[in-house]
N, CA, C and O of each residue as an XYZ file, in Angstrom:
632
protein
N     178.839    142.313    -97.759
C     178.382    141.689    -98.993
C     176.644    142.513    -99.054
O     175.916    142.902    -98.141
N     176.498    142.521   -100.345
C     174.870    142.789   -100.537
C     173.899    142.039   -100.078
O     174.118    140.832   -100.186
N     172.895    142.339    -99.602
C     171.761    141.566    -99.544
C     170.534    141.663   -100.465
O     170.340    142.633   -101.198
N     169.649    140.510   -100.375
C     168.847    140.469   -101.956
C     167.671    140.497   -100.911
O     167.663    139.910    -99.829
N     166.451    141.473   -101.560
C     165.412    141.005   -100.779
C     164.325    139.910   -101.592
O     163.909    139.896   -102.750
N     164.140    139.225   -100.691
C     163.330    137.873   -101.222
C     161.663    137.787   -100.920
O     161.367    138.026    -99.750
N     160.751    137.533   -101.662
C     159.205    137.495   -101.217
C     158.795    135.961   -101.751
O     158.831    135.442   -102.866
N     158.461    135.567   -100.667
C     158.344    133.997   -101.198
C     156.899    133.608   -100.108
O     156.267    134.492    -99.529
N     156.650    132.447   -100.025
C     155.452    131.748    -99.179
C     155.968    130.825    -98.494
O     156.544    129.953    -99.144
N     155.951    130.712    -97.236
C     156.269    129.822    -96.215
C     155.272    129.115    -95.259
O     154.969    129.676    -94.206
N     154.734    127.872    -95.592
C     153.955    127.157    -94.983
C     152.484    127.974    -94.930
O     151.663    127.933    -94.013
N     152.392    128.787    -96.289
C     151.266    129.183    -96.702
C     151.293    130.858    -96.241
O     150.333    131.570    -96.536
N     152.213    131.288    -95.661
C     152.115    132.492    -95.167
C     152.886    133.229    -96.034
O     153.901    132.685    -96.469
N     152.522    134.780    -96.514
C     153.593    135.497    -97.433
C     154.729    135.937    -96.326
O     154.471    136.378    -95.207
N     155.923    135.742    -96.826
C     157.233    136.361    -96.041
C     158.285    136.928    -97.171
O     158.542    136.521    -98.304
N     158.753    137.960    -96.452
C     160.023    138.614    -96.948
C     161.109    138.626    -96.063
O     161.044    138.841    -94.852
N     162.471    138.298    -96.965
C     163.405    138.320    -96.095
C     164.626    138.717    -96.652
O     164.677    138.554    -97.871
N     165.684    139.218    -96.096
C     166.658    139.710    -96.684
C     168.043    138.552    -96.575
O     168.314    137.891    -95.573
N     168.666    138.536    -97.665
C     169.772    137.383    -97.392
C     171.041    137.578    -98.511
O     171.043    138.030    -99.656
N     172.128    137.023    -97.639
C     173.074    136.962    -99.122
C     173.255    136.365    -99.884
O     172.720    135.293    -99.601
N     173.905    136.275   -101.198
C     173.280    135.725   -102.140
C     174.147    134.050   -102.055
O     173.738    133.083   -102.697
N     175.299    134.006   -101.195
C     175.572    132.486   -100.757
C     174.643    131.765    -99.526
O     174.674    130.564    -99.258
N     174.073    132.467    -99.058
C     172.998    131.955    -97.666
C     172.266    131.027    -98.503
O     171.766    131.328    -99.587
N     172.213    129.568    -97.803
C     171.662    128.666    -98.015
C     170.119    128.777    -97.569
O     169.922    129.534    -96.617
N     168.955    128.109    -98.139
C     167.836    128.482    -97.553
C     167.785    127.834    -96.488
O     167.078    128.350    -95.622
N     168.460    126.537    -96.136
C     168.725    126.335    -94.584
C     169.093    127.502    -93.502
O     168.549    127.667    -92.410
N     169.903    128.089    -93.941
C     170.451    129.112    -93.062
C     169.466    130.645    -93.174
O     169.547    131.587    -92.386
N     168.946    130.593    -93.864
C     167.956    131.723    -94.020
C     167.040    131.294    -93.116
O     167.002    132.050    -92.145
N     166.142    130.206    -93.037
C     165.287    129.476    -92.346
C     165.403    129.764    -90.698
O     164.524    130.169    -89.937
N     166.785    129.416    -90.419
C     167.034    129.379    -88.916
C     167.651    130.487    -88.688
O     167.685    130.769    -87.491
N     168.273    131.400    -89.547
C     168.923    132.471    -88.885
C     168.302    133.627    -88.678
O     168.230    134.329    -87.669
N     167.650    133.803    -90.250
C     167.261    134.903    -90.591
C     165.874    135.006    -90.124
O     165.461    136.100    -89.740
N     165.036    133.863    -90.120
C     163.664    133.748    -89.696
C     163.369    133.230    -88.429
O     162.194    133.496    -88.178
N     163.975    132.526    -87.391
C     164.271    131.835    -86.630
C     163.154    130.616    -86.363
O     162.511    130.294    -85.364
N     163.235    130.034    -87.868
C     162.374    128.885    -87.920
C     163.521    127.773    -87.718
O     164.242    127.451    -88.663
N     163.660    127.176    -86.378
C     164.795    126.340    -85.943
C     164.386    124.878    -85.958
O     165.149    124.065    -85.438
N     163.066    124.407    -86.597
C     162.569    123.247    -86.475
C     163.540    122.333    -87.632
O     164.075    121.267    -87.330
N     163.631    122.883    -88.799
C     164.551    122.418    -89.619
C     165.968    122.526    -89.311
O     166.508    123.611    -89.096
N     166.755    121.080    -89.280
C     168.103    120.998    -88.629
C     169.108    120.935    -89.578
O     168.846    120.996    -90.780
N     170.097    120.834    -89.204
C     171.507    120.864    -90.194
C     172.156    119.529    -89.500
O     172.472    119.394    -88.318
N     172.242    118.777    -90.347
C     172.820    117.486    -90.386
C     174.175    117.573    -90.812
O     175.116    117.673    -90.025
N     174.285    117.534    -92.068
C     175.525    117.105    -92.922
C     175.992    118.509    -93.472
O     177.103    118.963    -93.202
N     175.292    119.009    -94.072
C     175.401    120.206    -94.792
C     175.840    119.960    -96.274
O     176.283    120.919    -96.905
N     175.754    118.856    -96.806
C     175.930    118.306    -98.190
C     175.062    117.867    -98.628
O     175.355    117.318    -99.690
N     173.834    117.774    -98.329
C     172.664    117.115    -98.720
C     172.496    115.573    -98.701
O     171.868    114.981    -99.579
N     173.103    114.945    -97.631
C     173.602    113.535    -97.652
C     172.469    113.185    -96.504
O     171.907    112.105    -96.685
N     172.149    113.767    -95.615
C     171.513    113.451    -94.418
C     170.076    113.421    -94.590
O     169.540    112.389    -94.185
N     169.310    114.321    -95.101
C     167.849    114.686    -95.138
C     167.363    115.405    -93.898
O     166.172    115.639    -93.693
N     168.573    115.819    -92.896
C     167.650    116.673    -91.654
C     166.849    117.579    -92.063
O     165.708    117.838    -91.682
N     167.709    118.224    -93.136
C     167.072    119.741    -93.217
C     166.104    119.680    -94.636
O     166.088    120.592    -95.464
N     165.513    118.749    -94.716
C     164.414    118.247    -95.885
C     162.879    119.378    -95.692
O     162.061    119.286    -94.777
N     162.850    120.274    -96.712
C     161.714    121.015    -96.963
C     161.187    120.652    -98.056
O     161.686    119.721    -98.687
N     159.961    121.376    -98.548
C     159.330    121.251    -99.793
C     159.664    122.621   -100.448
O     159.767    123.613    -99.726
N     159.830    122.704   -101.745
C     159.886    123.970   -102.554
C     159.002    123.772   -103.782
O     159.275    122.948   -104.655
N     157.679    124.753   -103.815
C     157.070    124.551   -104.805
C     156.181    122.787   -104.732
O     155.513    122.183   -105.572
N     156.443    122.574   -103.848
C     156.022    120.849   -103.356
C     156.743    119.654   -103.830
O     156.324    118.497   -103.878
N     158.054    120.184   -104.222
C     159.291    119.069   -104.547
C     160.108    119.019   -103.059
O     160.533    120.008   -102.462
N     160.188    117.970   -102.731
C     161.154    117.398   -101.652
C     162.576    117.959   -101.808
O     163.133    117.583   -102.839
N     163.246    118.729   -101.059
C     164.482    119.347   -101.333
C     165.197    119.365    -99.756
O     164.621    119.389    -98.669
N     166.755    119.342   -100.077
C     167.711    119.414    -98.708
C     167.702    120.810    -98.867
O     167.862    121.282    -99.992
N     167.542    121.504    -97.927
C     167.544    123.036    -97.815
C     168.965    123.831    -97.661
O     169.180    125.043    -97.668
N     169.958    122.601    -97.505
C     171.344    123.019    -97.580
C     171.952    123.179    -98.836
O     173.027    123.756    -98.999
N     171.112    122.554    -99.937
C     171.431    122.753   -101.083
C     170.790    123.725   -101.771
O     171.319    123.993   -102.849
N     170.049    124.191   -101.558
C     169.217    125.511   -102.037
C     169.551    126.709   -101.545
O     169.426    126.944   -100.343
N     170.068    127.720   -102.513
C     169.981    129.267   -102.039
C     168.951    129.901   -101.362
O     167.838    129.775   -101.871
N     169.039    130.531   -100.371
C     168.052    131.405    -99.988
C     167.497    132.325   -101.247
O     166.268    132.274   -101.295
N     167.938    132.948   -102.022
C     167.197    133.536   -102.977
C     166.674    132.802   -104.103
O     166.212    133.439   -105.050
N     166.690    131.383   -104.123
C     166.224    130.411   -105.182
C     164.521    130.422   -104.565
O     163.606    130.155   -105.345
N     164.299    130.689   -103.402
C     163.084    130.669   -102.804
C     162.296    131.421   -103.192
O     161.112    131.090   -103.124
N     162.649    132.670   -103.726
C     161.932    133.947   -104.411
C     160.624    133.532   -105.465
O     160.693    133.199   -106.648
N     159.582    133.659   -104.711
C     158.244    133.473   -105.647
C     157.588    131.880   -105.205
O     156.476    131.520   -105.592
N     158.126    131.369   -104.684
C     157.983    130.133   -104.379
C     157.387    129.759   -103.223
O     157.189    130.623   -102.369
N     157.052    128.599   -103.023
C     156.263    128.028   -101.967
C     157.064    127.031   -100.965
O     157.292    125.850   -101.225
N     157.425    127.655    -99.862
C     158.344    126.678    -98.999
C     157.325    125.897    -97.955
O     156.243    126.314    -97.542
N     157.931    124.736    -97.669
C     156.997    124.166    -96.560
C     158.097    123.405    -95.571
O     159.133    122.828    -95.898
N     157.658    123.552    -94.564
C     158.567    123.292    -93.377
C     157.857    122.638    -92.256
O     156.649    122.809    -92.089
N     158.712    121.757    -91.342
C     158.106    121.156    -90.147
C     157.294    121.943    -89.454
O     156.289    121.466    -88.927
N     157.657    123.481    -89.331
C     156.622    124.335    -88.575
C     155.159    124.393    -89.014
O     154.085    124.570    -88.440
N     155.559    124.172    -90.262
C     153.675    124.183    -90.996
C     153.101    123.037    -91.124
O     152.229    122.826    -91.967
N     153.594    122.046    -90.178
C     152.785    120.724    -90.152
C     151.665    120.323    -89.306
O     150.845    119.489    -89.691
N     151.596    120.969    -88.007
C     151.015    120.859    -87.211
C     149.560    121.293    -87.883
O     149.588    122.024    -88.873
N     148.227    120.821    -87.322
C     147.402    121.747    -88.047
C     146.079    122.308    -86.941
O     145.499    121.537    -86.177
N     145.860    123.356    -87.021
C     144.704    123.619    -86.017
C     145.295    123.633    -84.447
O     144.553    123.764    -83.473
N     146.197    123.536    -84.391
C     146.918    123.457    -82.576
C     147.081    122.145    -82.329
O     147.683    121.672    -81.365
N     146.443    121.440    -83.365
C     146.941    119.674    -82.918
C     147.838    119.090    -83.666
O     147.917    119.296    -84.878
N     148.597    118.311    -83.022
C     149.482    117.658    -84.232
C     149.105    116.977    -85.544
O     148.161    116.189    -85.504
N     149.533    117.121    -86.335
C     149.438    115.980    -87.927
C     149.484    114.631    -87.604
O     150.037    114.327    -86.548
N     148.967    113.682    -88.373
C     148.624    112.399    -87.857
C     150.565    111.562    -87.972
O     151.144    110.753    -87.247
N     150.840    112.053    -88.817
C     152.438    111.994    -88.998
C     153.127    111.918    -87.628
O     153.639    110.901    -87.158
N     153.064    113.281    -86.977
C     153.822    113.723    -86.020
C     153.229    112.618    -84.870
O     154.092    112.057    -84.195
N     152.143    112.354    -84.669
C     151.338    111.596    -83.904
C     151.765    110.242    -83.736
O     152.074    109.665    -82.693
N     151.730    109.658    -85.348
C     151.972    108.202    -85.200
C     153.614    108.335    -84.765
O     153.894    107.517    -83.888
N     154.703    109.144    -85.166
C     156.086    108.897    -84.669
C     155.824    108.989    -83.140
O     156.607    108.210    -82.597
N     155.275    109.433    -82.491
C     155.244    109.655    -81.160
C     154.534    107.797    -80.372
O     154.992    106.913    -79.649
N     153.478    108.022    -80.966
C     153.194    106.416    -80.502
C     153.987    105.291    -81.161
O     153.775    104.177    -80.681
N     154.737    105.352    -82.025
C     155.628    103.981    -82.302
C     157.005    104.774    -82.011
O     157.881    104.766    -82.877
N     157.141    105.266    -81.135
C     158.366    105.606    -80.560
C     159.815    105.681    -81.410
O     160.997    105.447    -81.159
N     158.856    106.247    -82.818
C     159.653    106.525    -83.953
C     160.981    107.815    -84.119
O     161.429    108.273    -85.170
N     161.361    108.151    -82.743
C     162.575    109.175    -82.704
C     163.105    108.759    -81.390
O     162.641    107.991    -80.548
N     164.628    109.738    -81.436
C     165.217    109.548    -79.919
C     165.780    110.917    -79.918
O     165.189    111.744    -79.223
N     166.936    111.330    -80.654
C     167.229    112.560    -80.384
C     166.843    113.615    -81.018
O     167.113    114.734    -80.581
N     166.259    113.458    -81.974
C     165.251    114.281    -83.032
C     165.694    115.090    -83.744
O     164.921    115.940    -84.184
N     167.169    115.123    -84.137
C     167.689    115.672    -84.976
C     167.333    115.504    -86.658
O     167.366    116.292    -87.603
N     167.009    114.184    -86.525
C     166.348    113.743    -88.019
C     164.946    113.865    -88.167
O     164.380    113.846    -89.260
N     164.362    113.996    -87.029
C     162.804    113.862    -86.912
C     162.068    114.544    -87.822
O     161.211    113.995    -88.514
N     162.430    116.119    -87.896
C     161.674    116.922    -88.977
C     161.736    116.554    -90.330
O     160.750    116.574    -91.067
N     163.014    116.173    -90.725
C     163.388    115.571    -92.131
C     162.579    114.547    -92.624
O     162.039    114.540    -93.730
N     162.512    113.654    -91.738
C     161.757    112.348    -91.776
C     160.364    112.708    -91.993
O     159.840    112.249    -93.007
N     159.628    113.491    -91.179
C     158.469    114.059    -91.308
C     157.871    114.712    -92.281
O     156.797    114.393    -92.790
N     158.700    115.848    -92.631
C     158.522    116.345    -93.996
C     158.497    115.723    -95.312
O     157.815    116.004    -96.298
N     159.689    114.498    -95.065
C     159.790    113.625    -96.346
C     158.419    112.854    -96.327
O     157.902    112.790    -97.443
N     157.860    112.377    -95.519
C     156.669    111.160    -95.354
C     155.470    112.032    -95.510
O     154.503    111.446    -95.997
N     155.331    113.048    -95.272
C     154.457    113.897    -95.577
C     154.438    114.205    -97.464
O     153.377    114.110    -98.082
N     155.387    114.465    -97.968
C     155.520    114.594    -99.194
C     154.988    113.441    -99.829
O     153.987    113.425   -100.545
N     155.914    112.206    -99.445
C     155.444    110.730    -99.923
C     154.093    110.569    -99.905
O     153.571    110.131   -100.930
N     153.245    110.893    -98.731
C     151.821    110.381    -98.657
C     151.105    111.560    -99.296
O     149.885    111.408    -99.221
N     151.483    112.730    -99.925
C     150.624    113.634   -100.556
C     150.700    113.146   -102.145
O     149.838    113.529   -102.935
N     151.912    112.175   -102.610
C     152.319    111.980   -103.742
C     151.299    110.742   -103.770
O     150.553    110.703   -104.749
N     151.208    109.967   -103.040
C     150.881    108.560   -102.734
C     150.367    108.078   -101.330
O     150.998    107.705   -100.342
N     148.938    108.211   -101.572
C     148.134    108.110   -100.143
C     148.293    106.275    -99.216
O     148.020    105.968    -98.055
N     148.740    105.579   -100.166
C     148.565    104.183   -100.196
C     149.802    103.552   -100.682
O     149.704    102.918   -101.733
N     151.258    103.631    -99.945
C     152.256    103.336   -100.087
C     152.633    102.001    -99.533
O     152.172    101.824    -98.406
N     153.250    101.140    -99.946
C     153.865    100.040    -99.857
C     154.593     99.847    -99.012
O     154.939    101.017    -98.846
N     155.504     98.951    -97.832
C     156.216     99.270    -97.085
C     157.652     99.673    -98.078
O     158.432    100.535    -97.674
N     157.846     99.059    -99.194
C     159.343     99.163   -100.056
C     159.219    100.540   -100.551
O     160.208    101.213   -100.843
N     157.749    101.054   -100.667
C     157.718    102.468   -101.096
C     158.111    103.487   -100.395
O     158.742    104.419   -100.894
N     157.780    103.418    -99.157
C     158.090    104.111    -97.862
C     159.537    104.185    -97.716
O     160.119    105.266    -97.619
N     160.199    102.932    -97.697
C     161.532    102.600    -97.494
C     162.491    103.530    -98.728
O     163.426    104.287    -98.469
N     162.048    103.270    -99.829
C     162.623    103.806   -101.019
C     162.711    105.451   -100.736
O     163.731    106.091   -100.478
N     161.135    106.023   -100.879
C     161.308    107.265   -100.274
C     161.908    108.109    -99.662
O     162.222    109.232   -100.056
N     162.191    107.417    -98.229
C     163.003    107.796    -97.261
C     164.021    107.486    -97.020
O     164.426    107.519    -95.858
N     164.821    107.058    -98.098
C     166.417    106.501    -98.177
C     167.233    107.664    -98.059
O     168.392    107.520    -97.670
N     166.676    109.099    -98.416
C     167.793    110.021    -98.276
C     167.569    110.676    -96.899
O     167.943    111.820    -96.642
N     166.927    109.862    -96.029
C     166.886    110.484    -94.799
C     167.575    109.455    -93.832
O     167.148    108.302    -93.769
N     168.611    109.864    -93.100
C     169.694    109.175    -92.282
C     169.085    109.530    -90.761
O     168.650    110.621    -90.394
N     169.183    108.270    -89.971
C     168.905    108.480    -88.310
C     170.061    107.823    -87.845
O     170.294    106.715    -88.328
N     170.681    108.196    -87.167
C     171.879    107.487    -86.174
C     171.403    106.876    -84.862
O     172.184    106.191    -84.201
N     169.978    107.128    -84.402
C     169.537    106.467    -83.184
C     168.717    105.330    -83.045
O     168.964    104.400    -82.277
N     167.511    105.424    -83.965
C     166.540    104.960    -83.961
C     166.652    103.240    -84.732
O     166.218    102.178    -84.286
N     167.273    103.471    -85.793
C     167.156    102.342    -86.868
C     165.890    102.962    -87.479
O     165.446    104.050    -87.114
N     165.255    102.077    -88.582
C     164.297    102.577    -89.435
C     163.183    101.755    -89.107
O     162.161    102.305    -89.517
N     162.969    100.790    -88.605
C     161.686     99.780    -88.679
C     160.434    100.754    -88.010
O     159.343    100.835    -88.574
N     160.771    101.556    -86.600
C     159.629    102.147    -86.144
C     159.361    103.414    -86.975
O     158.242    103.922    -86.912
N     160.229    103.904    -87.677
C     159.897    105.039    -88.481
C     158.715    104.592    -89.678
O     157.561    104.978    -89.861
N     159.580    103.595    -90.389
C     158.461    102.839    -91.414
C     157.182    102.496    -90.998
O     156.235    102.797    -91.724
N     156.970    101.826    -89.787
C     155.679    101.319    -89.150
C     154.902    103.032    -88.713
O     153.726    103.200    -89.037
N     155.394    103.774    -88.246
C     154.699    105.185    -88.023
C     153.842    105.670    -89.401
O     152.660    106.010    -89.360
N     154.590    105.639    -90.514
C     154.783    106.267    -91.882
C     153.224    105.245    -92.107
O     152.106    105.761    -92.109
N     153.437    103.960    -92.257
C     152.332    103.276    -92.752
C     150.928    103.531    -92.017
O     149.944    103.946    -92.629
N     150.931    103.280    -90.825
C     149.813    103.386    -89.728
C     149.413    105.068    -89.975
O     148.230    105.370    -89.817
N     150.218    105.958    -90.291
C     149.638    107.464    -90.366
C     148.790    107.079    -91.752
O     147.563    107.155    -91.692
N     149.328    106.728    -92.812
C     148.711    106.670    -94.136
C     147.848    105.797    -94.176
O     147.075    105.922    -95.126
N     147.617    104.708    -93.325
C     146.083    103.820    -93.122
C     145.190    104.767    -92.528
O     144.031    104.777    -92.942
N     145.557    105.618    -91.567
C     144.941    106.495    -90.708
C     144.413    107.460    -91.516
O     143.237    107.797    -91.379
N     145.229    108.020    -92.458
C     144.532    109.222    -93.209
C     143.545    108.799    -94.317
O     142.565    109.465    -94.650
N     143.926    107.577    -94.868
C     143.154    106.858    -95.880
C     141.561    106.395    -95.357
O     140.576    106.192    -96.067
N     141.670    106.313    -93.996
C     140.402    106.307    -93.491
C     139.547    107.396    -93.006
O     138.354    107.268    -92.732
N     140.217    108.452    -92.919
C     139.678    109.716    -92.374
C     138.882    110.199    -93.475
O     138.268    111.261    -93.375
């Protein structure tokens, strides 16, 4: 099968890759670019484990073709930490013990960052609504919600 040359930006860096027409963005990130932070949970867009941003819009990378990223900006979990330190959301997930096995965690973090960029002062209800597309089978959701609200507070105070 013929491969397509794609030029894009991932986490602010220009990237070029070759991919087949049928390859998902998730497959490209993990298999072609060795960016394994984004996880595959369901492969059908139901769990949110593969959440990334595409031109600032939260998407399930298992539902986006790799060729669709051409000329667009992709944001992944690998681009979240800043200057060698954890992003405040990552730190708060650790402080609140908002993770266990870790399969869903990157997707939750990318989705939460997307929320806080759109709304730096969300209510608990807004956090729950925004993260409703992300499923966790280990922790329950209360600690995740608390971590996001705590991160939002700290980010507003900074």
